[in-house]
C-alpha positions as a Markdown table, in Angstrom:
| # | Residue | x | y | z |
|---|---|---|---|---|
| 1 | Unk | 98.0 | 99.1 | 82.1 |
| 2 | Unk | 98.3 | 101.0 | 85.5 |
| 3 | Unk | 98.9 | 104.7 | 85.4 |
| 4 | Unk | 102.2 | 106.1 | 86.4 |
| 5 | Unk | 101.9 | 106.9 | 90.2 |
| 6 | Unk | 104.9 | 109.2 | 91.7 |
| 7 | Unk | 103.4 | 108.2 | 95.3 |
| 8 | Unk | 105.2 | 105.1 | 95.1 |
| 9 | Unk | 108.6 | 106.7 | 93.9 |
| 10 | Unk | 108.5 | 109.4 | 96.4 |
| 11 | Unk | 107.8 | 106.7 | 99.1 |
| 12 | Unk | 110.6 | 104.6 | 98.3 |
| 13 | Unk | 113.0 | 107.5 | 98.1 |
| 14 | Unk | 111.7 | 108.8 | 101.6 |
| 15 | Unk | 112.1 | 105.2 | 103.0 |
| 16 | Unk | 115.3 | 104.7 | 101.5 |
| 17 | Unk | 116.5 | 108.0 | 103.0 |
| 18 | Unk | 115.2 | 107.2 | 106.4 |
| 19 | Unk | 117.2 | 103.9 | 106.4 |
| 20 | Unk | 120.1 | 106.0 | 105.5 |
| 21 | Unk | 119.5 | 108.4 | 108.4 |
| 22 | Unk | 119.0 | 104.9 | 110.5 |
| 23 | Unk | 122.8 | 103.9 | 109.7 |
| 24 | Unk | 124.1 | 107.6 | 111.0 |
| 25 | Unk | 122.3 | 107.1 | 113.6 |
| 26 | Unk | 119.8 | 109.9 | 113.5 |
| 27 | Unk | 116.8 | 108.6 | 115.0 |
| 28 | Unk | 114.5 | 111.8 | 115.0 |
| 29 | Unk | 115.4 | 112.3 | 111.2 |
| 30 | Unk | 114.6 | 108.5 | 110.6 |
| 31 | Unk | 111.2 | 108.9 | 112.3 |
| 32 | Unk | 110.2 | 111.9 | 110.1 |
| 33 | Unk | 111.3 | 110.4 | 107.0 |
| 34 | Unk | 109.7 | 106.9 | 107.8 |
| 35 | Unk | 106.4 | 108.5 | 108.6 |
| 36 | Unk | 106.3 | 110.7 | 105.7 |
| 37 | Unk | 107.4 | 107.8 | 103.4 |
| 38 | Unk | 104.6 | 105.4 | 104.7 |
| 39 | Unk | 102.0 | 108.3 | 104.4 |
| 40 | Unk | 103.0 | 108.5 | 100.8 |
| 41 | Unk | 103.0 | 104.9 | 100.5 |
| 42 | Unk | 99.4 | 104.6 | 101.9 |
| 43 | Unk | 98.1 | 107.3 | 99.8 |
| 44 | Unk | 99.4 | 105.6 | 96.7 |
| 45 | Unk | 97.2 | 102.6 | 98.1 |
| 46 | Unk | 94.2 | 104.7 | 98.4 |
| 47 | Unk | 94.5 | 106.3 | 95.1 |
| 48 | Unk | 94.9 | 102.9 | 93.4 |
| 49 | Unk | 92.0 | 101.5 | 95.3 |
| 50 | Unk | 94.2 | 98.6 | 96.1 |
| 51 | Unk | 92.3 | 97.6 | 99.4 |
| 52 | Unk | 88.7 | 98.9 | 98.8 |
| 53 | Unk | 87.3 | 97.1 | 102.0 |
| 54 | Unk | 89.9 | 99.0 | 104.2 |
| 55 | Unk | 89.6 | 102.4 | 102.6 |
| 56 | Unk | 88.3 | 104.3 | 105.6 |
| 57 | Unk | 91.0 | 102.7 | 107.7 |
| 58 | Unk | 93.8 | 103.6 | 105.3 |
| 59 | Unk | 92.5 | 107.0 | 105.1 |
| 60 | Unk | 92.4 | 107.4 | 109.0 |
| 61 | Unk | 96.1 | 105.8 | 108.9 |
| 62 | Unk | 97.4 | 108.2 | 106.3 |
| 63 | Unk | 96.2 | 111.2 | 108.0 |
| 64 | Unk | 97.6 | 109.9 | 111.4 |
| 65 | Unk | 101.0 | 109.7 | 109.3 |
| 66 | Unk | 100.8 | 112.9 | 108.0 |
| 67 | Unk | 100.2 | 114.6 | 111.3 |
| 68 | Unk | 102.9 | 112.6 | 113.0 |
| 69 | Unk | 105.4 | 113.9 | 110.1 |
| 70 | Unk | 104.1 | 117.7 | 110.5 |
| 71 | Unk | 104.8 | 117.4 | 114.3 |
| 72 | Unk | 108.3 | 115.8 | 113.9 |
| 73 | Unk | 109.2 | 118.4 | 111.2 |
| 74 | Unk | 108.2 | 121.2 | 113.6 |
| 75 | Unk | 109.9 | 119.5 | 116.6 |
| 76 | Unk | 113.1 | 119.2 | 114.6 |
| 77 | Unk | 112.8 | 122.7 | 113.1 |
| 78 | Unk | 112.3 | 124.1 | 116.7 |
| 79 | Unk | 115.2 | 122.1 | 118.5 |
| 80 | Unk | 117.8 | 122.1 | 115.8 |
| 81 | Unk | 118.7 | 118.4 | 116.6 |
């Protein structure tokens, strides 16, 4: 039995909230929550060793998504959109 991973729950909630933001339409918030949710999803895949042959690529992708989410958060905090 696989251990319980909260990364997938957080990723699902963030991606669902990003789809909600897409219906508003608030595209900046959508991009923030989508990039953060995808980062959690990729980190869960790395932690579970789902794709061991692509571990280095997934790590680079997850760091890129984390930096993108951080920059979007700072941008949104600065502009008060």
